[in-house]
C-alpha positions as CSV (number, residue, x, y, z in Angstrom):
1,M,103.3,88.4,99.6
2,I,104.8,91.7,98.6
3,I,102.3,93.6,99.7
4,I,102.4,92.7,103.5
5,I,106.4,93.6,103.1
6,F,105.4,96.8,101.5
7,A,103.4,97.6,104.4
8,Q,105.5,96.2,106.7
9,V,108.2,99.0,105.4
10,L,105.8,101.7,105.6
11,K,105.0,101.8,109.2
12,D,108.3,103.4,110.0
13,V,108.5,106.2,107.3
14,P,107.3,109.6,108.7
15,M,104.3,110.9,106.5
16,P,101.4,113.0,106.5
17,A,97.9,111.9,107.5
18,E,96.7,112.0,103.9
19,Q,99.2,110.2,102.3
20,R,99.1,107.5,105.1
21,R,95.4,107.3,104.3
22,T,95.9,106.8,100.6
23,I,98.5,104.2,101.2
24,V,96.3,102.4,103.7
25,G,93.2,102.4,101.1
26,R,95.7,101.2,98.1
27,I,96.6,98.3,100.7
28,A,93.1,97.4,101.7
29,E,92.1,97.4,98.1
30,Q,94.6,94.3,98.0
31,F,92.5,92.1,100.2
32,P,90.9,90.2,98.2
33,A,93.8,89.4,95.9
34,V,95.5,88.1,99.2
35,E,95.3,84.3,100.0
36,F,93.3,83.7,103.4
37,V,96.2,82.4,105.2
38,E,98.2,86.0,104.4
39,L,95.1,88.0,105.0
40,P,95.9,88.3,109.1
41,A,99.2,89.4,108.3
42,L,98.5,91.9,106.2
43,V,95.2,93.3,108.0
44,Y,97.9,93.6,111.4
45,Q,100.5,95.5,109.2
46,A,98.0,97.7,108.2
47,L,96.7,98.4,111.3
48,L,100.3,99.0,112.5
49,L,100.5,101.7,109.9
50,T,97.4,103.5,111.1
51,A,98.8,103.4,114.8
52,R,101.4,105.9,113.8
53,G,99.3,108.7,113.7
54,S,96.0,109.6,115.5
55,D,94.0,109.2,112.4
56,K,90.7,107.4,113.2
57,A,89.8,107.6,109.5
58,C,92.4,105.3,108.6
59,R,91.7,102.6,111.0
60,R,88.5,102.8,110.3
61,L,89.3,102.3,106.3
62,V,91.0,99.2,107.2
63,L,87.9,97.9,109.2
64,T,85.8,98.7,106.8
65,A,87.6,97.2,104.1
66,F,88.3,93.8,106.2
67,T,84.3,93.8,106.9
68,A,83.5,94.3,103.3
69,H,86.1,91.4,102.2
70,F,84.6,88.7,104.6
71,A,81.2,89.8,103.9
72,D,81.8,88.9,100.1
73,V,83.7,85.9,100.6
74,S,81.1,84.2,103.0
75,A,78.1,85.6,100.5
76,N,80.4,83.4,97.8
77,L,80.7,80.5,100.2
78,V,77.1,80.4,101.4
79,A,75.9,80.6,97.4
80,R,78.4,77.9,96.3
81,A,77.2,75.8,99.3
82,A,73.5,76.3,97.8
83,D,74.3,75.4,94.7
84,L,76.2,72.2,95.6
85,A,73.1,71.3,97.7
86,S,70.7,71.8,94.8
87,T,73.1,69.8,92.6
88,R,73.1,67.0,95.4
89,R,69.0,67.0,95.8
90,Q,69.0,66.8,92.1
91,F,71.4,63.9,92.2
92,S,69.2,62.1,94.7
93,S,66.1,62.7,93.3
94,H,66.6,60.5,90.2
95,D,64.6,57.2,90.4
96,E,66.2,53.9,89.7
97,E,64.7,53.9,86.2
98,K,66.3,57.5,85.3
99,L,69.6,55.9,87.0
100,S,69.6,52.6,84.9
101,Q,69.2,54.8,81.3
102,V,72.2,56.7,82.2
103,D,76.0,55.6,82.4
104,T,76.0,54.7,86.2
105,E,80.0,55.1,86.1
106,A,79.9,58.8,84.5
107,A,77.0,59.4,87.3
108,D,79.2,57.7,90.1
109,E,81.9,60.1,88.8
110,A,80.0,63.3,89.2
111,L,78.8,62.3,92.4
112,E,82.1,61.8,94.0
113,S,82.9,65.1,92.5
114,L,80.0,66.9,93.7
115,E,80.9,65.4,97.3
116,S,84.5,66.4,96.7
117,S,83.4,70.2,95.9
118,M,81.1,70.3,99.0
119,V,83.8,68.9,101.4
120,E,86.3,71.6,99.7
121,N,83.4,74.5,100.2
122,S,83.1,73.4,103.9
123,A,86.9,73.4,104.6
124,R,87.0,76.9,102.8
125,A,84.0,78.1,105.3
126,L,86.0,76.7,108.0
127,A,89.3,78.5,107.1
128,L,87.7,81.6,106.7
129,R,86.4,81.5,110.4
130,H,89.7,80.8,111.5
131,V,90.8,84.0,109.6
132,E,88.3,86.3,110.4
133,A,89.1,84.9,114.5
134,T,92.7,85.8,114.0
135,V,91.9,89.2,112.0
136,V,89.4,90.2,114.8
137,H,92.3,89.5,117.3
138,H,94.5,91.7,115.5
139,F,91.7,94.5,115.9
140,N,91.4,93.9,119.2
141,F,95.0,94.1,120.2
142,A,95.5,97.2,117.9
143,I,92.9,98.8,120.1
144,K,94.2,97.9,123.3
145,Q,97.7,99.6,121.7
146,V,95.9,103.0,120.6
147,S,94.0,103.4,124.2
């Protein structure tokens, strides 16, 4: 993604702390638009951009944006899982008479679609945890570099 290249190029450009903070803020605003797999690279480049100076506010901005973004994504995944589980319970609570009145093929297709959505949501949650772990690793590395 172009924002990663942008951050990579800007890390070597000398600039005042205020301008660096503005750029890091703009990069942090892009976190929701970036795919999961690209997020660790973007966070890493943002951290490298903040390492140029001794501006702790800049690093705090990246950390705050990262935690806020992952909190939102986690909340959305949990809400989606709850919705899917509720729908699944509704399917399983139908008794035989109700199912015989409904087109069984349509009900089977809907159930398969629901189960597929549940698997997809579970895989997305797992991917989120992996990306979070990678980003935390990048933060740990950046802290060791600054210290």
